[in-house]
LOFI-748809 format. One line per field, with one value per residue (C-alpha): residue number from 1; residue in three letters; x, y, z. Coordinates in pm, whole numbers, padded with zeros to 5 digits, m for minus. Layout:
residues N
num = (NUM, ...)
residuo = (Ala, ...)
u = (X, ...)
v = (Y, ...)
w = (Z, ...)
This chain:
residues 620
num = (1, 2, 3, 4, 5, 6, 7, 8, 9, 10, 11, 12, 13, 14, 15, 16, 17, 18, 19, 20, 21, 22, 23, 24, 25, 26, 27, 28, 29, 30, 31, 32, 33, 34, 35, 36, 37, 38, 39, 40, 41, 42, 43, 44, 45, 46, 47, 48, 49, 50, 51, 52, 53, 54, 55, 56, 57, 58, 59, 60, 61, 62, 63, 64, 65, 66, 67, 68, 69, 70, 71, 72, 73, 74, 75, 76, 77, 78, 79, 80, 81, 82, 83, 84, 85, 86, 87, 88, 89, 90, 91, 92, 93, 94, 95, 96, 97, 98, 99, 100, 101, 102, 103, 104, 105, 106, 107, 108, 109, 110, 111, 112, 113, 114, 115, 116, 117, 118, 119, 120, 121, 122, 123, 124, 125, 126, 127, 128, 129, 130, 131, 132, 133, 134, 135, 136, 137, 138, 139, 140, 141, 142, 143, 144, 145, 146, 147, 148, 149, 150, 151, 152, 153, 154, 155, 156, 157, 158, 159, 160, 161, 162, 163, 164, 165, 166, 167, 168, 169, 170, 171, 172, 173, 174, 175, 176, 177, 178, 179, 180, 181, 182, 183, 184, 185, 186, 187, 188, 189, 190, 191, 192, 193, 194, 195, 196, 197, 198, 199, 200, 201, 202, 203, 204, 205, 206, 207, 208, 209, 210, 211, 212, 213, 214, 215, 216, 217, 218, 219, 220, 221, 222, 223, 224, 225, 226, 227, 228, 229, 230, 231, 232, 233, 234, 235, 236, 237, 238, 239, 240, 241, 242, 243, 244, 245, 246, 247, 248, 249, 250, 251, 252, 253, 254, 255, 256, 257, 258, 259, 260, 261, 262, 263, 264, 265, 266, 267, 268, 269, 270, 271, 272, 273, 274, 275, 276, 277, 278, 279, 280, 281, 282, 283, 284, 285, 286, 287, 288, 289, 290, 291, 292, 293, 294, 295, 296, 297, 298, 299, 300, 301, 302, 303, 304, 305, 306, 307, 308, 309, 310, 311, 312, 313, 314, 315, 316, 317, 318, 319, 320, 321, 322, 323, 324, 325, 326, 327, 328, 329, 330, 331, 332, 333, 334, 335, 336, 337, 338, 339, 340, 341, 342, 343, 344, 345, 346, 347, 348, 349, 350, 351, 352, 353, 354, 355, 356, 357, 358, 359, 360, 361, 362, 363, 364, 365, 366, 367, 368, 369, 370, 371, 372, 373, 374, 375, 376, 377, 378, 379, 380, 381, 382, 383, 384, 385, 386, 387, 388, 389, 390, 391, 392, 393, 394, 395, 396, 397, 398, 399, 400, 401, 402, 403, 404, 405, 406, 407, 408, 409, 410, 411, 412, 413, 414, 415, 416, 417, 418, 419, 420, 421, 422, 423, 424, 425, 426, 427, 428, 429, 430, 431, 432, 433, 434, 435, 436, 437, 438, 439, 440, 441, 442, 443, 444, 445, 446, 447, 448, 449, 450, 451, 452, 453, 454, 455, 456, 457, 458, 459, 460, 461, 462, 463, 464, 465, 466, 467, 468, 469, 470, 471, 472, 473, 474, 475, 476, 477, 478, 479, 480, 481, 482, 483, 484, 485, 486, 487, 488, 489, 490, 491, 492, 493, 494, 495, 496, 497, 498, 499, 500, 501, 502, 503, 504, 505, 506, 507, 508, 509, 510, 511, 512, 513, 514, 515, 516, 517, 518, 519, 520, 521, 522, 523, 524, 525, 526, 527, 528, 529, 530, 531, 532, 533, 534, 535, 536, 537, 538, 539, 540, 541, 542, 543, 544, 545, 546, 547, 548, 549, 550, 551, 552, 553, 554, 555, 556, 557, 558, 559, 560, 561, 562, 563, 564, 565, 566, 567, 568, 569, 570, 571, 572, 573, 574, 575, 576, 577, 578, 579, 580, 581, 582, 583, 584, 585, 586, 587, 588, 589, 590, 591, 592, 593, 594, 595, 596, 597, 598, 599, 600, 601, 602, 603, 604, 605, 606, 607, 608, 609, 610, 611, 612, 613, 614, 615, 616, 617, 618, 619, 620)
residuo = (Met, Lys, Tyr, Leu, Asp, Lys, Ile, Gln, Ser, Pro, Ser, Asp, Leu, Lys, Lys, Leu, Asp, Glu, Ser, Ala, Leu, Pro, Glu, Leu, Ala, Asp, Glu, Ile, Arg, Gln, Val, Leu, Ile, Asp, Thr, Val, Ser, His, Thr, Gly, Gly, His, Leu, Ala, Ser, Asn, Leu, Gly, Val, Val, Glu, Leu, Ser, Ile, Ala, Leu, His, Arg, Val, Phe, Asp, Ser, Pro, Lys, Asp, Lys, Ile, Val, Trp, Asp, Val, Gly, His, Gln, Ile, Tyr, Thr, His, Lys, Leu, Leu, Thr, Gly, Arg, Tyr, Lys, Asp, Phe, Ser, Thr, Leu, Arg, Gln, Glu, Asn, Gly, Leu, Ser, Gly, Phe, Ser, Ser, Pro, Arg, Glu, Ser, Glu, His, Asp, Met, Phe, Phe, Ser, Gly, His, Ser, Ser, Thr, Ser, Val, Ser, Glu, Ala, Leu, Gly, Leu, Ala, Thr, Ala, Leu, Ala, Leu, Asp, Asn, Asp, Lys, His, Thr, Ala, Ile, Ala, Val, Ile, Gly, Asp, Gly, Ala, Leu, Thr, Gly, Gly, Leu, Ala, Tyr, Glu, Ala, Leu, Asn, Asn, Ala, Gly, Arg, Ser, Gly, Lys, Arg, Leu, Ile, Val, Ile, Leu, Asn, Asp, Asn, Glu, Met, Ser, Ile, Ser, Lys, Asn, Val, Gly, Ser, Val, Ala, Arg, Tyr, Leu, Ala, Val, Leu, Arg, Thr, Lys, Pro, Gly, Tyr, Phe, Arg, Leu, Lys, Ala, Gln, Thr, Glu, Ser, Phe, Leu, Gln, Lys, Ile, Pro, Leu, Ile, Gly, Gln, Gln, Leu, Ser, Lys, Phe, Val, Phe, Gln, Ile, Lys, Thr, Arg, Leu, Lys, Asn, Leu, Ile, Tyr, Lys, Ser, Thr, Phe, Phe, Glu, Asp, Leu, Gly, Phe, Arg, Tyr, Met, Gly, Pro, Ile, Asp, Gly, His, Asn, Ile, Thr, Leu, Leu, Thr, Glu, Ala, Leu, Glu, Gly, Ala, Lys, Thr, Ile, Lys, Ala, Pro, Val, Leu, Leu, His, Ile, Ser, Thr, Val, Lys, Gly, Lys, Gly, Tyr, Asp, His, Ala, Glu, Lys, Ser, Pro, Ser, Thr, Phe, His, Gly, Val, Ser, Glu, Phe, Asn, Ile, Asp, Thr, Gly, Glu, Pro, Leu, Tyr, Ser, Gly, Ala, Asn, Phe, Ser, Ser, Lys, Phe, Gly, Glu, Phe, Leu, Cys, Glu, Ile, Ala, Ala, Lys, Asp, Lys, Arg, Ile, Cys, Ala, Val, Thr, Ala, Ala, Met, Ser, Leu, Gly, Thr, Gly, Leu, Glu, Asp, Phe, Arg, Lys, Thr, Tyr, Pro, Lys, Arg, Phe, Phe, Asp, Val, Gly, Ile, Ala, Glu, Glu, His, Ala, Val, Thr, Phe, Ala, Ser, Gly, Leu, Ser, Arg, Gly, Gly, Met, Ile, Pro, Ile, Phe, Ala, Val, Tyr, Ser, Thr, Phe, Leu, Gln, Arg, Ser, Phe, Asp, Gln, Leu, Val, His, Asp, Gly, Ala, Met, Gln, Gly, Leu, His, Met, Leu, Phe, Ala, Ile, Asp, Arg, Ala, Gly, Phe, Val, Gly, Glu, Asp, Gly, Ile, Ser, His, Gln, Gly, Ile, Leu, Asp, Thr, Ala, Phe, Leu, Asn, Ala, Ile, Pro, Asn, Ile, Thr, Val, Phe, Ala, Pro, Cys, Thr, Tyr, Asp, Gly, Leu, Lys, His, Ala, Phe, Ile, Glu, Ala, Val, Tyr, His, Arg, Ser, Gly, Val, Val, Ala, Val, Arg, Tyr, Pro, Arg, Gly, Arg, Glu, Arg, Asp, Tyr, Glu, Ala, Ser, Val, Glu, Glu, Thr, Phe, Thr, Pro, Tyr, Glu, Trp, Ile, Gly, Asp, Thr, Asn, Ala, Ser, Cys, Val, Leu, Val, Thr, Tyr, Gly, Arg, Val, Leu, Ser, Glu, Val, Leu, Lys, Val, Arg, Gln, Thr, Leu, Leu, Met, Arg, Gly, His, Ser, Cys, Ala, Val, Leu, Lys, Leu, Thr, Gln, Ile, Ile, Pro, Leu, Leu, Ser, Glu, Pro, Ile, Glu, Arg, Ala, Ala, His, Ala, Lys, Asp, Val, Phe, Phe, Phe, Glu, Glu, Gly, Ile, Gln, Ser, Gly, Gly, Ile, Gly, Glu, Ser, Phe, Ala, Ala, Arg, Leu, Ala, Glu, Phe, Glu, His, Ala, Pro, Arg, Phe, His, Leu, Thr, Ala, Val, Pro, Asp, Glu, Phe, Val, Gln, His, Ala, Ser, Val, Asp, Ala, Gln, Leu, Thr, Arg, Tyr, Lys, Leu, Asp, Tyr, Ala, Gly, Ile, Leu, Ser, Val, Thr, Glu, Glu, Tyr, Gly, Tyr, Gly, Ala, Glu)
u = (m00018, m00304, m00202, 00083, m00137, m00367, m00099, m00059, 00056, 00128, m00237, m00340, m00098, m00262, m00599, m00475, m00558, m00255, m00309, m00239, 00105, 00313, 00171, 00242, 00602, 00626, 00491, 00745, 01032, 00914, 00909, 01254, 01414, 01244, 01325, 01686, 01762, 01694, 01809, 02088, 02106, 02124, 01941, 02050, 02018, 01667, 01546, 01654, 01434, 01100, 00920, 01084, 00969, 00613, 00610, 00753, 00480, 00210, 00316, 00433, 00275, 00531, 00622, 00502, 00707, 01055, 01214, 01582, 01749, 02124, 02305, 01967, 02065, 01793, 01508, 01339, 01050, 00998, 00966, 00709, 00499, 00508, 00346, 00629, 00530, 00404, 00738, 00955, 01059, 01246, 01476, 01826, 01732, 01778, 01493, 01363, 01366, 01693, 01861, 01889, 01660, 01569, 01355, 01301, 01101, 00893, 00815, 00872, 01248, 01409, 01756, 01960, 02186, 02454, 02724, 02704, 02680, 02485, 02135, 02162, 02302, 02026, 01750, 01872, 01861, 01505, 01406, 01548, 01361, 01036, 01089, 01159, 00833, 00640, 00563, 00496, 00593, 00897, 01227, 01355, 01700, 01750, 02118, 02296, 02564, 02814, 02745, 02823, 03188, 03188, 03302, 03025, 02768, 02941, 02964, 02589, 02505, 02710, 02523, 02181, 02199, 02244, 01985, 01668, 01491, 01219, 01435, 01432, 01746, 01680, 01992, 01946, 02189, 02247, 02609, 02712, 02807, 02920, 03200, 03172, 03191, 03512, 03626, 03498, 03158, 03059, 03175, 02988, 02660, 02705, 02713, 02395, 02211, 02244, 02002, 01678, 01443, 01583, 01559, 01208, 01088, 01259, 01086, 00744, 00788, 00892, 00599, 00359, 00503, 00483, 00106, 00028, m00166, 00002, 00306, 00402, 00689, 00845, 00805, 00958, 01258, 01306, 01282, 01523, 01781, 01745, 01756, 02069, 02249, 02151, 02243, 02583, 02655, 02604, 02728, 02794, 02504, 02490, 02706, 02395, 02247, 02573, 02531, 02181, 01959, 01674, 01774, 01519, 01595, 01729, 01408, 01334, 01342, 01130, 00835, 00598, 00388, 00691, 00832, 00502, 00471, 00830, 00788, 00460, 00640, 00939, 00702, 00565, 00905, 00989, 01364, 01621, 01555, 01773, 01576, 01802, 01663, 01821, 01767, 01897, 02057, 01918, 01618, 01377, 01620, 01840, 02137, 02144, 02111, 02406, 02621, 02498, 02819, 02796, 02434, 02489, 02524, 02464, 02439, 02179, 02160, 01981, 01719, 01732, 02110, 02203, 02480, 02550, 02459, 02788, 03123, 03491, 03790, 03758, 03983, 03908, 03996, 04311, 04422, 04370, 04574, 04862, 04865, 04895, 05184, 05395, 05295, 05449, 05785, 05766, 05661, 05613, 05300, 04983, 04623, 04371, 03997, 03697, 03462, 03495, 03723, 03484, 03410, 03775, 03909, 04094, 03937, 04230, 04474, 04268, 04283, 04648, 04802, 04567, 04832, 04887, 04519, 04331, 03957, 03898, 03519, 03323, 03574, 03753, 03898, 04055, 04180, 04395, 04545, 04596, 04782, 05006, 05101, 05179, 05398, 05583, 05644, 05819, 05530, 05392, 05017, 04773, 04426, 04175, 03869, 03593, 03636, 03304, 03412, 03756, 03573, 03521, 03895, 03995, 04133, 04325, 04472, 04598, 04708, 04801, 04912, 05061, 05176, 05369, 05554, 05492, 05486, 05122, 04931, 04567, 04391, 04097, 03834, 03516, 03681, 03463, 03107, 02972, 02632, 02317, 02429, 02345, 02451, 02610, 02845, 02978, 03358, 03390, 03531, 03857, 04069, 03957, 04011, 04337, 04452, 04426, 04660, 05039, 05284, 05045, 05099, 04806, 04811, 04513, 04585, 04331, 04421, 04491, 04858, 04869, 04720, 04993, 05276, 05130, 05131, 05488, 05584, 05383, 05524, 05889, 05975, 05776, 05766, 05501, 05130, 05062, 04719, 04620, 04264, 04075, 03717, 03445, 03418, 03630, 03898, 03780, 03888, 04149, 04190, 04544, 04830, 04850, 05186, 05204, 05504, 05486, 05530, 05386, 05233, 05219, 05199, 05013, 05049, 05223, 05438, 05333, 04961, 04734, 04470, 04556, 04304, 04404, 04253, 04320, 04157, 03860, 03778, 04098, 03923, 03668, 03927, 04135, 03833, 03768, 04131, 04096, 03785, 03959, 04259, 04031, 03878, 04222, 04285, 04621, 04541, 04734, 04631, 04800, 04734, 04808, 04890, 05033, 04763, 04881, 05113, 05104, 05442, 05576, 05691, 05352, 05206, 05494, 05433, 05061, 05137, 05250, 04906, 04632, 04357, 04381, 04071, 04067, 03810, 03774, 03552, 03547, 03421, 03535, 03585, 03930, 03993, 04288, 04157, 04147, 04501, 04615, 04446, 04614, 04958, 04894, 04789, 05141, 05277, 05303, 05121, 04894, 04657, 04281, 04173, 03842, 03748, 03473, 03410, 03129, 02979, 02883, 02618, 02567, 02545, 02213, 02184, 02192, 02419, 02783, 02744, 02442, 02640, 02931, 02686, 02515, 02840, 02980, 03252, 03161, 03266, 02971, 02997, 03373, 03344, 03067, 03284, 03568, 03326, 03203, 03552, 03615, 03706, 03408, 03406, 03551)
v = (21204, 21036, 20679, 20683, 20850, 20546, 20285, 20195, 19837, 19601, 19487, 19838, 19813, 19488, 19667, 19915, 19851, 19762, 20074, 20291, 20144, 20357, 20675, 20531, 20472, 20836, 20952, 20738, 20880, 21233, 21156, 20992, 21288, 21551, 21375, 21279, 21631, 21746, 21452, 21307, 20934, 20678, 20805, 20640, 20284, 20352, 20514, 20199, 19954, 20136, 19901, 19594, 19696, 19746, 19409, 19226, 19355, 19283, 18919, 18825, 18849, 19027, 18958, 18597, 18586, 18700, 18974, 19038, 19341, 19317, 19611, 19775, 20100, 20047, 19989, 20331, 20229, 19920, 20153, 20367, 20060, 19911, 20187, 20437, 20704, 20949, 20930, 20931, 21295, 21182, 20959, 20943, 21205, 21152, 20933, 20903, 20631, 20448, 20484, 20104, 19815, 19793, 19529, 19788, 19995, 19730, 19360, 19384, 19441, 19105, 19218, 19521, 19583, 19810, 19577, 19397, 19037, 18901, 18862, 18517, 18365, 18524, 18431, 18072, 18052, 18185, 17942, 17652, 17763, 17788, 17437, 17293, 17450, 17314, 17674, 17718, 18085, 18203, 18366, 18623, 18783, 19100, 19144, 19382, 19291, 19493, 19282, 18973, 19079, 18988, 18636, 18574, 18589, 18302, 18091, 18136, 18070, 17751, 17633, 17749, 17586, 17244, 17299, 17225, 17493, 17727, 18036, 18322, 18526, 18843, 18971, 19345, 19410, 19781, 19750, 19963, 19901, 20213, 20268, 20122, 19743, 19580, 19228, 18905, 18910, 19231, 19089, 18763, 18941, 19149, 18827, 18697, 19014, 18919, 18622, 18744, 18568, 18224, 18260, 18405, 18110, 17869, 18025, 18016, 17652, 17548, 17732, 17554, 17211, 17278, 17329, 16988, 16789, 16492, 16463, 16831, 16834, 16509, 16610, 16951, 16794, 16542, 16807, 17030, 16749, 16660, 17027, 17091, 16796, 16896, 17258, 17164, 16986, 17316, 17578, 17618, 17659, 17966, 17982, 17996, 17683, 17502, 17587, 17435, 17739, 17764, 18073, 18326, 18642, 18888, 19093, 19465, 19565, 19874, 19691, 19612, 19371, 19166, 19169, 19053, 18770, 18660, 18667, 18474, 18214, 18193, 18159, 17831, 17663, 17451, 17489, 17770, 18028, 18313, 18592, 18824, 19176, 19473, 19819, 20172, 20313, 20660, 20612, 20903, 21174, 21295, 21399, 21059, 20865, 21053, 21020, 20723, 20691, 21053, 21002, 20668, 20833, 21207, 21488, 21763, 21884, 22124, 21925, 22151, 22145, 21825, 22017, 21951, 22234, 22195, 22108, 22168, 21991, 21706, 21436, 21198, 21451, 21561, 21198, 21159, 21474, 21357, 21009, 21159, 21374, 21087, 20856, 21110, 21064, 20697, 20435, 20176, 20349, 20158, 20235, 19962, 20010, 19783, 19960, 20290, 20509, 20804, 20781, 20742, 21025, 20807, 20929, 21154, 20873, 20634, 20872, 20975, 20638, 20375, 20100, 20141, 20170, 19851, 19832, 19474, 19503, 19478, 19231, 19374, 19039, 18989, 19349, 19294, 18967, 19113, 19403, 19154, 19012, 19359, 19422, 19092, 19192, 19514, 19761, 19985, 19919, 20156, 20013, 20296, 20166, 20288, 20182, 19996, 19786, 19709, 19497, 19238, 19186, 19097, 18751, 18883, 19162, 18901, 18621, 18795, 19126, 19148, 18785, 18824, 19135, 19294, 19670, 19744, 20065, 20120, 20453, 20410, 20661, 20749, 20657, 20746, 20872, 20900, 21048, 20965, 20640, 20457, 20156, 19957, 20237, 20390, 20362, 20296, 19942, 19960, 20082, 19789, 19513, 19659, 19694, 19316, 19239, 19226, 19409, 19683, 20059, 20302, 20681, 20910, 21263, 21540, 21794, 21785, 21864, 21596, 21350, 21422, 21391, 21072, 20912, 21024, 20860, 20548, 20508, 20589, 20559, 20260, 19893, 19625, 19702, 20071, 20233, 20598, 20660, 20986, 21110, 21183, 21543, 21848, 21926, 22121, 22459, 22463, 22734, 22623, 22551, 22192, 22055, 22032, 21803, 21441, 21360, 21047, 21266, 21627, 21768, 22099, 22298, 22274, 21961, 21942, 22001, 21833, 21760, 21600, 21561, 21284, 21225, 21166, 21256, 21488, 21521, 21720, 22039, 22005, 21904, 22214, 22437, 22268, 22320, 22694, 22699, 22510, 22741, 23043, 22881, 22860, 22488, 22352, 22162, 22011, 21824, 21509, 21469, 21118, 21072, 20722, 20527, 20169, 20071, 20322, 20469, 20469, 20831, 21008, 20765, 20836, 21210, 21170, 20955, 21261, 21422, 21401, 21324, 21186, 21216, 21012, 21100, 20852, 20856, 20478, 20174, 20157, 19781, 19697, 20052, 20286, 20435, 20097, 20023, 20361, 20291, 19950, 20100, 20387, 20149, 19999, 20311, 20299, 20629, 20622, 20915, 20883, 20776, 20867, 20718, 20857, 20648, 20471, 20212, 19858, 19950, 20024, 20391, 20497, 20742, 21115, 21401, 21369, 21666, 21501, 21180, 21366, 21532, 21206, 21040, 21347, 21406, 21765, 22073, 22065, 21693, 21694, 21991, 21821, 21510, 21714, 21902, 21574, 21523, 21866, 22088, 22321, 22696, 22818)
w = (m04275, m04458, m04376, m04124, m03862, m03871, m03809, m03443, m03508, m03799, m03789, m03902, m04194, m04307, m04329, m04591, m04954, m05165, m05376, m05070, m05002, m05243, m05083, m04739, m04849, m04956, m04620, m04438, m04641, m04565, m04192, m04207, m04384, m04168, m03842, m03911, m04037, m03678, m03468, m03678, m03736, m04012, m04316, m04642, m04512, m04378, m04699, m04883, m04688, m04671, m04912, m04760, m04412, m04535, m04714, m04411, m04184, m04446, m04480, m04132, m03790, m03571, m03294, m03328, m03646, m03545, m03757, m03683, m03839, m03880, m03715, m03655, m03825, m04090, m03845, m03853, m04082, m03868, m03567, m03748, m03835, m03485, m03282, m03239, m03490, m03226, m03042, m03352, m03305, m02991, m03197, m03045, m02784, m02411, m02280, m02637, m02899, m02966, m03302, m03313, m03223, m02856, m02681, m02405, m02654, m02824, m02833, m03209, m03155, m03093, m02978, m02886, m03184, m03320, m03455, m03788, m03908, m03608, m03754, m03911, m03591, m03386, m03629, m03651, m03272, m03278, m03556, m03356, m03044, m03244, m03382, m03037, m02919, m03221, m03319, m03693, m03705, m03899, m03807, m04055, m04073, m04276, m04359, m04593, m04844, m04639, m04330, m04539, m04530, m04159, m04075, m03820, m04099, m04281, m03968, m03926, m04292, m04284, m03976, m04094, m04436, m04277, m04004, m04199, m03995, m04121, m04165, m04415, m04471, m04669, m04838, m04890, m05172, m05229, m05340, m05041, m04682, m04489, m04733, m05082, m05072, m05176, m05245, m05384, m05211, m05389, m05724, m05665, m05590, m05905, m06109, m05942, m06039, m06407, m06378, m06217, m06460, m06389, m06014, m06019, m06227, m05989, m05687, m05855, m05956, m05609, m05452, m05689, m05609, m05234, m05262, m05420, m05157, m04990, m05216, m05254, m05007, m05133, m05499, m05434, m05263, m05546, m05818, m05624, m05610, m05981, m06084, m05880, m06036, m06389, m06329, m06191, m06519, m06700, m06455, m06087, m05847, m05625, m05318, m05100, m05253, m05195, m04828, m04828, m04880, m05129, m05322, m05451, m05645, m05705, m05713, m05704, m05338, m05405, m05560, m05273, m05481, m05589, m05237, m05090, m05339, m05279, m04901, m04923, m05133, m04899, m04605, m04744, m04771, m04467, m04513, m04502, m04773, m04894, m05060, m05253, m05309, m05485, m05334, m05373, m05061, m04994, m05225, m05236, m05126, m05408, m05194, m05021, m05346, m05496, m05183, m04978, m04778, m04664, m04560, m04390, m04050, m04034, m03784, m03825, m04186, m04420, m04613, m04920, m04964, m04782, m04606, m04236, m04000, m03815, m03969, m03921, m03776, m03530, m03388, m03677, m03947, m03763, m03738, m04114, m04185, m03971, m04123, m04471, m04349, m04221, m04509, m04749, m04573, m04474, m04729, m04456, m04326, m04414, m04315, m04242, m04193, m04146, m04391, m04202, m04413, m04392, m04020, m03918, m04135, m04388, m04713, m04808, m04731, m04945, m05242, m05197, m05112, m05259, m05261, m04887, m04798, m04707, m04649, m04533, m04504, m04180, m04040, m03739, m03633, m03975, m03977, m03668, m03791, m04139, m03976, m03795, m04133, m04265, m03962, m04000, m04361, m04260, m04283, m04008, m04010, m03841, m03789, m03747, m03563, m03335, m02975, m02982, m03281, m03141, m02882, m03153, m03193, m02839, m02918, m03218, m03007, m02762, m02993, m03317, m03170, m02822, m02805, m03131, m03015, m03355, m03405, m03483, m03421, m03333, m03381, m03143, m03249, m03054, m02722, m02424, m02454, m02808, m02731, m02921, m03087, m02766, m02561, m02840, m02948, m02626, m02618, m02247, m02242, m02439, m02147, m01932, m02186, m02317, m01956, m01921, m02212, m02156, m02384, m02494, m02468, m02477, m02506, m02444, m02572, m02518, m02790, m03163, m03101, m02836, m03085, m03338, m03087, m02942, m03288, m03352, m03024, m03111, m03462, m03405, m03037, m02911, m03003, m02994, m03000, m02940, m02932, m02934, m02817, m02867, m02834, m03083, m03202, m03140, m02886, m02584, m02453, m02177, m01917, m01831, m02068, m02189, m02298, m02680, m02706, m02602, m02236, m02074, m01805, m01696, m01343, m01333, m01010, m00674, m00631, m00264, m00319, m00066, m00332, m00666, m00949, m01189, m01534, m01902, m02232, m02275, m01902, m01847, m01961, m01680, m01421, m01495, m01436, m01103, m00999, m01059, m00839, m00559, m00577, m00545, m00239, m00082, m00129, m00243, m00561, m00854, m01167, m01294, m01664, m01789, m02155, m02123, m01943, m02014, m01859, m01577, m01496, m01140, m01129, m01149, m00894, m00657, m00693, m00622, m00316, m00118, m00133, 00127, m00127, m00480, m00700, m01021, m01291, m01576, m01885, m01901, m01719, m01358, m01330, m01462, m01577, m01533, m01209, m01037, m01153, m01021, m00686, m00655, m00721, m00482, m00205, m00206, m00033, 00346, 00395, 00096, 00044, 00045, m00302, m00465, m00804, m01026, m01338, m01522, m01285, m01381, m01641, m02008, m02101, m02255, m02545, m02471, m02574, m02473, m02238, m02074, m02029, m01872, m01635, m01543, m01442, m01261, m01518, m01601, m01403, m01163, m01101, m01043, m00808, m00611, m00564, m00419, m00194, m00048, 00095, 00243, m00051, m00040, m00002, 00328)
């Protein structure tokens, strides 16, 4: 790499001649495509902000100037420009670079990230702290148009516009979130894109007035007020100006010279500024430009063809197939997603039943309350959502779901370990927070057939809020038969076994292997497979109470989880067995492969076997 090799920090970038920057951008795109094709990750979004990242680090002095990237899935170029190029091949690998922003990695990353619509709130907090410290540096939030569909962004914009703080919000408008943007925000931004000349002239005029000695600030403010009043007589001002922002743009987000000039201008304004840029998601890689949603988050792929190296059925696709099956027979079935129709397997449903498909944008809180309205209106809504994003809807689950007693379904995808996406995306908390809410039922099937039967049970044989949680990826192989019709639990083995292994979900495959080993060693061992995990039923607990040792293995957080609930119920028996719980301790799970995570927390075959051996179930 002619230029990228020389950049160890943003100060090295500032030394490059402007004529070298387009070639640097090409080098960066080559590195992004090559690396992500091997490690997986977010590609299209990163390809779209290469020039913006370069311009930001040319104009501002990070980390003294605070750059906050919304979601953090478009931060790869920022990593390359802030001293992490040599380690970039370790992206998303165990003990390697995170796929999102991480203050542990670099002082240039302000926050851990992974969820959308947080950047303006964070940047406003930073801007306020800078002002309180009499620090003249700038806080910058980079937010995409998709993230603007999240309510938190509007709360922050409303607060920021009235704050008077030195804050720059960069709206990266690529007309795409994860799935194609929908709704009034996307239409509004499309209208703004028709008037670039007017807004560029406005920004240049304001920058000129600001530079007039002594009276520049007062004159700029006066002209701004007069202009706004005159403009409002002719046509409405922009939404952002109504909130109190100085609006600039839209400008070409792939023109480094224009971006640099705009950022230099915004930097001089001692008030909240919204810089609107237009970019192409996936720019520089033909396959990603043509299909940006597909290349938003990818696994390993062939660079020449754009095809994934591994494909086939998984829990998400099987859920989508089943939903289409029952929707064909039941017109009450509705699907709701928060901009994740591709990731949750809903694309076929969207195309086949468009009137019953609702993409509400990146607004999980609204999705739950919207679903409650659908339910009250006689529909059967199914909100398909990743476990990590369901966290954002806790209050709505309580107030607008369980408290109402309405029949609403939740398809909780990516439950448990999700691998390389890191600490913000692990689905290990849903069991604990759902366990705290009354009037909720949760199923945790471990096979595709089990998934189908759990949803049939949830849709037609249960009431209230019902959730079905399932892991990322494919079903695992099982050495023992697993019941394919719905039962809340299944007892596998001798009823009077002295050792009982209890689990649910994906870990069952490993537990069954351990049982076979213990049987070969001469130990009496049974497996209790839980499908209904909330609320726990009395019967399986009573059966386990006759054992000498009960081992519970849980791919979820220990505190407040299902294992602790099982232990509390088991302790009520007069002669309760010894209870041993293996779950995720009080910590966030770092990125690694799913298999590596299972190994780390003793939820694979070797780990489970070692736990039983600690308590006397070794080889005789």
